[in-house]
C-alpha positions in Angstrom: 40.2 14.4 -32.3 42.1 16.1 -29.4 45.9 16.2 -30.8 47.1 17.3 -27.4 50.3 19.2 -28.5 52.5 19.1 -31.5 52.2 17.2 -34.6 55.1 18.1 -35.8 57.4 20.9 -34.3 61.2 21.3 -35.5 63.3 23.7 -33.8 66.4 25.5 -35.8 69.2 26.1 -33.5 72.8 26.3 -34.0 75.1 23.1 -34.0 77.1 24.2 -31.1 74.0 24.6 -28.8 73.1 20.8 -28.9 73.5 18.6 -26.2 76.7 18.7 -24.3 78.6 20.1 -27.3 79.4 16.3 -28.6 79.6 17.9 -32.0 80.2 21.2 -32.8 79.5 21.6 -36.1 78.1 19.6 -39.1 79.6 17.5 -40.3 81.9 16.5 -37.6 84.5 15.4 -39.9 87.3 14.5 -37.0 84.8 12.0 -35.5 83.8 10.4 -38.9 87.7 10.3 -39.7 88.6 8.9 -36.5 85.7 6.3 -36.9 86.7 5.4 -40.6 90.4 5.2 -39.2 89.9 3.0 -36.4 87.5 0.6 -38.4 90.5 -0.3 -41.0 92.3 -2.9 -38.7 88.9 -4.5 -38.1 88.4 -4.9 -41.4 91.7 -6.3 -42.3 91.8 -8.8 -39.7 90.3 -11.5 -41.6 91.3 -11.0 -44.8 93.0 -13.4 -46.9 95.8 -12.1 -49.1 95.8 -15.5 -51.6 92.1 -15.3 -52.2 91.2 -11.9 -51.5 88.4 -12.5 -49.4 87.7 -10.7 -46.2 85.3 -11.9 -43.6 85.3 -15.5 -42.0 83.6 -18.9 -43.3 81.6 -19.2 -44.8 82.4 -16.3 -47.4 79.6 -14.2 -48.7 80.0 -11.9 -51.4 79.0 -8.9 -49.0 82.3 -9.9 -46.9 83.5 -7.6 -49.7 81.4 -4.6 -48.9 84.4 -3.3 -47.0 85.9 -2.0 -50.4 84.2 1.3 -50.2 85.1 2.1 -46.7 88.9 0.9 -47.3 88.9 2.9 -50.7 87.9 6.1 -48.7 90.6 5.4 -46.1 93.0 5.0 -49.1 91.8 8.2 -50.9 90.9 11.0 -48.0 93.6 13.2 -47.3 93.6 14.1 -43.9 96.6 14.5 -41.3 94.8 11.9 -39.0 94.6 9.4 -41.7 97.8 7.2 -41.8 96.1 5.2 -44.6 96.2 7.9 -47.4 97.7 6.6 -50.6 98.8 3.6 -48.8 100.5 1.4 -51.1 99.8 -2.0 -49.0 96.0 -0.8 -48.6 95.8 -0.4 -52.4 97.2 -3.9 -53.0 94.2 -5.5 -50.3 91.7 -3.4 -52.4 92.7 -4.4 -55.6 92.8 -8.1 -54.9 89.3 -7.8 -53.0 87.7 -6.5 -56.3 89.2 -9.7 -58.3 87.8 -11.7 -55.7 84.3 -10.7 -56.5 84.8 -11.5 -60.1 86.2 -14.4 -59.4 83.1 -15.7 -58.0 80.5 -14.0 -60.1 78.5 -16.1 -62.8 77.9 -15.3 -66.3 75.5 -12.7 -65.7 77.3 -11.2 -62.8 75.6 -12.6 -60.1 76.9 -14.1 -56.6 75.0 -16.6 -54.9 73.0 -15.0 -51.9 74.4 -16.9 -49.2 74.1 -16.2 -45.3 76.6 -16.7 -42.9 74.1 -19.6 -41.4 75.1 -21.3 -45.1 71.7 -21.0 -46.2 71.3 -19.8 -50.0 68.7 -17.7 -51.6 69.5 -18.1 -55.2 71.5 -15.8 -57.6 71.6 -12.0 -57.1 73.4 -8.8 -58.4 73.9 -8.1 -54.6 72.8 -4.0 -54.4 74.9 -3.8 -51.4 77.9 -5.4 -52.8 77.6 -3.5 -56.5 77.2 -0.1 -54.8 80.1 -0.1 -52.5 82.2 -1.6 -55.3 81.5 1.0 -58.0 81.9 3.9 -55.3 85.4 2.2 -54.5 86.2 2.4 -58.1 85.5 5.6 -58.6 87.9 6.6 -55.8 90.8 4.0 -56.8 90.3 3.4 -60.5 93.3 5.6 -61.7 95.6 4.0 -59.1 94.9 0.3 -59.5 97.1 -1.8 -61.6 96.5 -2.4 -65.1 95.8 -6.0 -65.1 93.7 -5.4 -61.6 92.1 -2.6 -63.3 90.8 -4.4 -66.4 89.4 -7.6 -64.2 87.5 -4.8 -62.1 86.2 -3.3 -65.3 85.1 -6.7 -66.9 83.0 -7.5 -63.6 81.4 -4.2 -63.0 80.4 -3.6 -66.7 79.0 -7.3 -66.7 76.8 -6.7 -63.3 75.6 -3.2 -64.3 74.7 -4.1 -67.9 72.2 -6.9 -66.0 71.2 -4.1 -63.2 70.4 -1.7 -66.1 67.1 -4.0 -66.9 65.9 -3.6 -63.3 65.1 0.0 -63.8 62.1 -1.3 -66.1 60.5 -2.8 -63.0 58.4 -1.4 -60.1 59.8 0.6 -57.2 60.8 -1.2 -54.5 63.9 -0.8 -52.1 66.4 -3.1 -54.0 66.1 -1.5 -57.5 66.2 1.7 -55.6 69.7 1.0 -54.3 70.5 -0.5 -57.6 69.8 2.9 -59.6 72.2 4.8 -57.3 74.9 2.3 -58.1 74.3 2.4 -61.5 74.2 6.3 -62.0 77.8 6.2 -60.3 78.6 3.4 -62.8 77.2 5.6 -65.8 79.5 8.3 -64.7 82.5 6.1 -64.1 82.2 4.8 -67.5 80.4 7.7 -69.3 77.4 5.6 -69.9 74.7 8.2 -70.4 71.8 5.7 -71.1 72.3 4.0 -67.8 72.6 7.7 -65.8 69.4 8.3 -67.6 67.3 5.3 -66.6 68.6 5.7 -62.8 67.5 9.2 -62.9 64.1 8.2 -64.5 64.0 5.2 -61.8 64.6 7.7 -58.9 61.8 10.2 -60.0 59.3 7.2 -59.9 60.6 6.4 -56.4 60.1 9.9 -55.4 56.5 10.1 -56.6 55.8 7.0 -54.6 56.6 8.1 -51.6 53.6 9.1 -49.3 53.0 12.6 -48.3 54.2 11.5 -44.9 57.5 10.9 -45.7 57.8 7.2 -46.1 57.5 4.4 -48.6 54.9 1.3 -48.5 55.6 -1.9 -49.7 52.2 -3.3 -49.0 50.0 -1.1 -46.5 51.2 1.7 -44.5 55.0 2.9 -43.5 58.5 0.7 -43.6 60.4 2.3 -41.0 63.6 0.2 -41.4 63.4 0.0 -45.1 62.7 3.8 -45.7 65.8 4.1 -44.6 67.2 2.2 -47.5 65.5 4.5 -50.1 66.7 7.7 -48.0 70.3 6.1 -48.7 69.9 5.4 -52.0 68.7 9.0 -52.7 71.0 10.8 -50.4 74.1 9.3 -52.3 72.2 9.8 -55.9 71.6 13.3 -54.8 75.6 13.9 -54.5 76.4 12.2 -58.0 73.9 14.2 -59.6 72.8 17.2 -58.0 69.2 16.0 -59.3 66.8 18.4 -57.2 64.0 16.1 -57.5 65.4 14.1 -54.3 65.6 16.9 -51.8 62.1 17.4 -50.8 61.6 13.4 -50.7 64.6 13.4 -48.3 63.2 16.2 -46.3 59.7 14.3 -46.1 61.6 11.4 -44.8 63.8 13.1 -42.2 60.6 14.7 -41.1 59.0 11.0 -40.8 61.8 9.2 -38.9 62.1 11.9 -36.4 58.6 11.9 -35.5 58.5 7.8 -34.8 61.2 7.5 -32.2 61.3 6.3 -28.7 63.1 8.6 -26.1 66.4 6.2 -26.0 66.7 7.0 -29.8 64.9 3.6 -31.1 62.4 3.5 -33.9 58.6 2.6 -32.9 57.8 -0.9 -34.7 54.2 -1.4 -34.3 53.6 0.8 -37.4 56.4 -0.9 -39.5 54.7 -3.6 -42.1 58.6 -5.6 -42.3 60.6 -5.4 -39.2 60.2 -6.0 -35.7 61.5 -3.9 -32.8 65.4 -3.3 -32.8 66.8 -2.1 -29.5 69.6 0.5 -30.0 69.6 3.9 -31.6 68.6 4.9 -35.1 71.5 6.5 -36.4 70.1 7.5 -40.1 72.2 7.4 -42.9 74.1 9.9 -45.6 70.6 10.8 -46.8 69.5 12.7 -44.0 72.6 14.9 -44.1 71.4 16.8 -47.3 68.3 18.7 -45.4 68.2 20.9 -42.4 65.8 18.4 -40.9 68.0 15.7 -41.7 71.2 16.9 -40.1 69.2 17.8 -37.1 68.1 14.4 -36.7 71.7 13.2 -37.3 72.9 15.6 -34.5 70.5 14.2 -32.3 70.8 10.5 -33.0 74.7 10.6 -33.3 74.8 12.4 -29.7 72.7 9.7 -28.1 74.7 6.8 -29.8 78.0 8.1 -29.4 77.9 8.5 -25.5 80.1 10.2 -23.3 82.9 8.2 -24.6 82.5 9.0 -28.4 81.7 5.3 -29.3 82.8 5.3 -33.1 80.4 4.6 -35.8 81.3 1.9 -38.4 83.9 2.8 -41.0 81.4 2.0 -44.1 78.9 4.7 -42.3 81.8 7.3 -41.9 82.8 7.0 -45.4 79.6 7.7 -46.9 79.0 10.9 -44.8 82.6 12.1 -45.5 82.4 11.3 -49.0 78.4 11.8 -50.2 77.0 13.8 -47.2 75.9 17.6 -47.1 76.3 20.3 -44.7 74.7 23.3 -44.0 72.0 24.3 -41.3 70.5 22.4 -38.9 66.4 22.1 -37.6 66.6 20.0 -34.8 63.7 16.9 -34.4 60.2 17.5 -32.7 60.7 18.3 -28.9 60.9 15.5 -26.5 58.9 16.9 -23.7 57.1 15.1 -20.9 53.8 15.4 -22.8 53.0 15.3 -26.5 50.6 13.5 -29.0 51.8 12.9 -32.9 49.6 12.0 -35.6 50.7 9.7 -38.2 49.2 9.2 -41.6 45.5 11.2 -41.3 44.7 9.4 -37.5 46.0 6.0 -38.8 48.7 5.8 -36.3 49.3 8.0 -32.9 52.5 8.2 -30.8 51.7 9.8 -27.4 53.9 10.6 -24.1 52.7 10.8 -20.7 56.0 10.7 -18.8 57.5 8.6 -17.7 55.3 6.4 -20.4 55.1 6.6 -23.8 52.6 4.6 -26.2 52.0 4.1 -29.9 48.8 2.9 -31.6 48.6 1.8 -35.4 45.5 1.5 -37.6 46.5 0.3 -40.4 44.4 -2.3 -42.1 45.2 -4.4 -45.0 44.8 -8.4 -45.5 47.7 -10.6 -44.5 50.5 -11.0 -47.4 51.3 -14.1 -49.0 54.9 -12.8 -48.8 57.1 -13.9 -46.2 58.8 -10.3 -46.2 55.6 -8.4 -45.6 54.7 -9.1 -41.8 50.8 -9.4 -40.7 49.7 -6.1 -39.2 48.7 -7.9 -36.0 50.5 -6.1 -32.9 48.5 -2.5 -32.7 49.9 -1.3 -29.6 53.3 -0.4 -28.4 54.0 0.5 -24.7 57.4 2.3 -23.3 58.5 3.2 -20.1 61.6 5.6 -19.7 63.3 3.4 -17.1 62.5 0.1 -18.7 62.3 0.7 -22.1 60.1 -0.9 -24.6 58.0 -3.4 -22.7 54.8 -4.3 -24.9 54.5 -5.0 -28.4 57.2 -4.5 -30.7 56.3 -5.1 -34.6 54.5 -7.9 -36.2 55.6 -11.3 -37.3 53.4 -14.1 -39.4 51.9 -17.7 -38.7 51.9 -16.3 -34.5 48.3 -15.5 -33.5 49.8 -14.9 -29.8 51.1 -11.6 -31.2 47.5 -10.2 -32.4 46.1 -7.6 -30.4 42.8 -9.8 -30.8 41.9 -13.0 -32.5 38.6 -14.2 -33.3 38.4 -18.2 -33.9 40.7 -20.8 -32.7 44.2 -19.1 -32.4 45.7 -22.8 -32.1 44.9 -23.6 -35.9 47.8 -20.7 -37.0 51.2 -22.0 -36.2 54.6 -22.2 -37.9 56.0 -26.0 -38.4 59.5 -26.0 -37.5 61.7 -26.7 -40.5 59.0 -25.5 -42.8 60.9 -23.3 -45.5 58.0 -22.9 -47.8 54.8 -22.4 -45.4 51.6 -21.0 -46.6 51.7 -17.6 -44.7 47.8 -17.0 -45.1 46.3 -20.6 -44.6 42.4 -21.0 -45.1 41.4 -21.6 -41.2 38.8 -20.5 -38.7 40.5 -17.6 -37.6 40.9 -13.7 -38.0 44.2 -12.5 -36.6 44.3 -8.8 -38.3 41.8 -6.5 -38.0 39.2 -5.5 -41.0 38.6 -2.2 -39.7 40.5 0.2 -37.1 40.3 3.6 -35.9 41.8 6.1 -32.9 40.2 8.3 -30.8 42.5 10.4 -28.5 41.5 12.3 -25.5 43.3 14.0 -22.7 42.4 11.3 -20.4 43.0 8.4 -22.5 44.1 7.1 -26.1 41.3 4.3 -27.7 41.9 2.1 -30.6 38.5 0.8 -31.9 38.9 -2.4 -34.2 36.6 -4.5 -36.4 37.4 -8.7 -36.8 34.7 -9.6 -39.3 32.0 -7.6 -37.7 33.4 -8.4 -33.9 33.7 -4.8 -32.7 37.1 -4.8 -30.0 39.2 -1.9 -28.5 42.1 -1.4 -26.3 42.4 1.7 -24.1 45.3 3.0 -23.0 44.7 5.2 -19.7 47.7 7.2 -17.5 47.5 7.8 -14.2 48.9 10.8 -11.7 50.7 7.8 -9.6 53.0 7.0 -12.2 50.9 3.7 -13.4 49.4 2.9 -17.0 46.2 1.1 -17.3 45.3 -1.2 -20.7 41.6 -2.2 -21.2 40.7 -4.4 -23.6 36.9 -5.3 -24.2 35.1 -7.3 -26.8 31.9 -9.4 -26.9 31.7 -12.5 -24.6 31.4 -15.7 -25.9 32.3 -15.3 -29.7 35.5 -16.6 -29.2 37.8 -13.4 -28.6 40.9 -13.4 -27.1 43.2 -10.3 -26.4 47.1 -10.3 -26.2 49.5 -8.5 -24.4 53.2 -9.3 -25.6 55.4 -8.7 -23.4 59.4 -8.0 -24.8 61.5 -10.7 -23.1 64.0 -8.4 -21.0 64.8 -11.0 -18.5 64.6 -14.6 -17.8 62.4 -15.3 -15.1 58.8 -14.0 -14.1 58.0 -14.0 -10.3 54.6 -14.4 -9.0 52.6 -12.9 -6.1 53.0 -16.0 -4.4 56.8 -15.6 -4.4 57.5 -18.4 -7.3 60.0 -18.0 -9.7 59.2 -19.3 -13.4 62.0 -19.7 -16.1 61.5 -18.4 -19.4 64.0 -20.9 -21.1 63.1 -23.5 -24.1 60.5 -25.2 -22.2 56.9 -24.0 -22.8 54.9 -22.6 -20.1 51.3 -22.0 -19.6 50.8 -20.0 -16.1 47.3 -19.5 -15.0 45.7 -16.3 -12.8 45.3 -19.2 -10.0 48.9 -20.2 -10.4 50.3 -16.7 -10.4 48.0 -14.9 -8.0 46.8 -11.0 -8.6 50.1 -9.9 -10.1 53.5 -10.9 -11.4 56.5 -9.0 -11.7 58.7 -8.8 -15.1 62.2 -7.3 -15.3 61.0 -4.4 -12.9 57.5 -4.2 -14.1 54.6 -5.2 -12.2 51.3 -6.4 -14.2 48.1 -7.2 -12.6 46.9 -10.7 -13.5 42.9 -10.6 -13.9 40.9 -13.8 -13.0 40.7 -15.9 -16.0 44.0 -14.9 -17.6 47.1 -16.9 -18.6 50.7 -16.1 -19.2 51.9 -18.0 -22.3 55.4 -18.4 -23.0 57.4 -18.4 -26.1 55.6 -17.0 -28.5 58.3 -17.1 -30.9 58.3 -14.7 -34.2 58.8 -16.2 -37.8 61.8 -15.0 -38.8 61.9 -14.3 -42.6 65.7 -13.7 -42.8 66.1 -17.5 -41.7 65.5 -20.1 -44.5 63.2 -22.4 -42.0 61.6 -19.1 -40.2 63.4 -20.1 -37.0 63.9 -17.6 -34.4 66.0 -17.3 -31.1 64.0 -17.1 -27.6 65.5 -13.7 -27.2 62.6 -12.6 -30.0 60.0 -14.6 -28.5 57.0 -13.0 -26.2 55.8 -13.6 -22.8 52.1 -12.9 -23.8 49.4 -12.4 -21.4 46.3 -14.2 -22.7 42.6 -12.6 -22.2 39.9 -15.0 -23.5 36.5 -13.2 -23.2 34.4 -16.3 -22.5 32.1 -14.7 -20.0 33.6 -11.1 -19.6 33.7 -8.3 -21.5 36.4 -6.2 -20.2 39.9 -6.8 -18.6 41.8 -3.9 -17.4 45.7 -4.7 -16.8 47.9 -2.1 -14.4 51.0 -1.5 -15.1 53.5 0.2 -12.5 57.4 -0.2 -11.5 58.3 -2.7 -8.6 60.2 -1.1 -5.9 63.4 -2.9 -7.6 63.3 -1.8 -11.1 66.4 -0.2 -12.2 67.1 2.2 -15.4 67.6 0.3 -18.3 71.6 0.2 -19.7 72.5 2.6 -22.1 73.1 1.2 -25.7 
């Protein structure tokens, strides 16, 4: 394979040389203090002094997650912090912890309720327990006696249950629990808890792939990889256990290599989450290695922008109390041309400005778990002026997000309202590949795919005039379809014939005869081959909603290419005269 330029290129530079001097050194303490202090009024605005609860209705245990940030504001002595040792704030914090105890059951669990009022059983909520114990570590000696006794009763009950998870397998939730358990072992002088958490974290590190990520089925998790990084980062600050450092360094390199130019993360390689627009700003685990600090500097500069937009108070508190400092190594170059290989050629990210694209060749059977998405969308395409335009990750029960299908695509669908669907039905359809490989050359990138013996491919080719061509190939007459899923960046599609079509609640199927030779979509002109059609809306099955429903914003406008009597479709992409740069996040 011709790998082009850098696979990984990290550049050591002084902090002051980064960007336009947004941050002169790491950590940017003043920025974090300002963010924390500025967030306190927002955290307090929905506080109910009678119940001790934060947030709006319905109340959920995670509404109390702000206890850690509030405790940090109370504990940090800084001239810019008016909340330092504020007695009124301490009363709020004390009552907030009591509210958690009042709502827990006899095992220290809460009902896992979401803001849509759906419930998901009882849980030792990891994100709440880790913040509660960190808040306790900060304020325990100042809590009124009765409040402290209540807090300790609840924390001891909860972490006695959490201890049992250390004997199970490696996953992101118990990894976060291990971090909290270690701190609880320090707070309550329980060496057995500390030892169990340390042993579990050693297994977490052992499970990390050489490429710097964790997998929960097949190939990387990207968004959830950050959960492991955060847990290891806080754990390292508390324990000084050197086993964590190399894992944190590898993860920093991985995250820095899977970014689009706007700072968002590539989704087609992620087995769990769809694309999320916006800058990926990392977490406190990145602050412990030079590569991680470089990643944070780059991403925070993109996030804060010229107006120095604040980070959330919880983020700032973690950086101030649990983050490291030291030398900085900046991420790989974001030059106009590069190729990066992931995972021994199972993934490639290539840039030929103004285009950038990613191809994924991770092959695995669809999982019956709602949380592990089907590896079906294997190509993402990004343009500097428009952002991500094609792809955006995987879902379930939605064949039109699949790069190719073989069989009857109408057989795979989600029934609205079904909370317990069969995610891997026995139907006459293949929607994920059984074989995949990537070939990258100077003139084009090509993804070769096999679907039960049917060979397909997609090729991406840049051109000197700034356009891009996607060629989909498959044998004719074998019930093969290719699908090109466009992100919904606008509410209308314009045809060559000047007709406008609304992308609303109503289903649309627009043929090449209807649209003409091309269509315009939010500044992008797309060639419309004869025999192709546009389908709207191809909705996501959202694993985080009880019945899987999702909004139109997550739906895709899909170009459907049926291989009935042809073996190749080539789709040209270029900007229209009316295209305008995408808005900054």
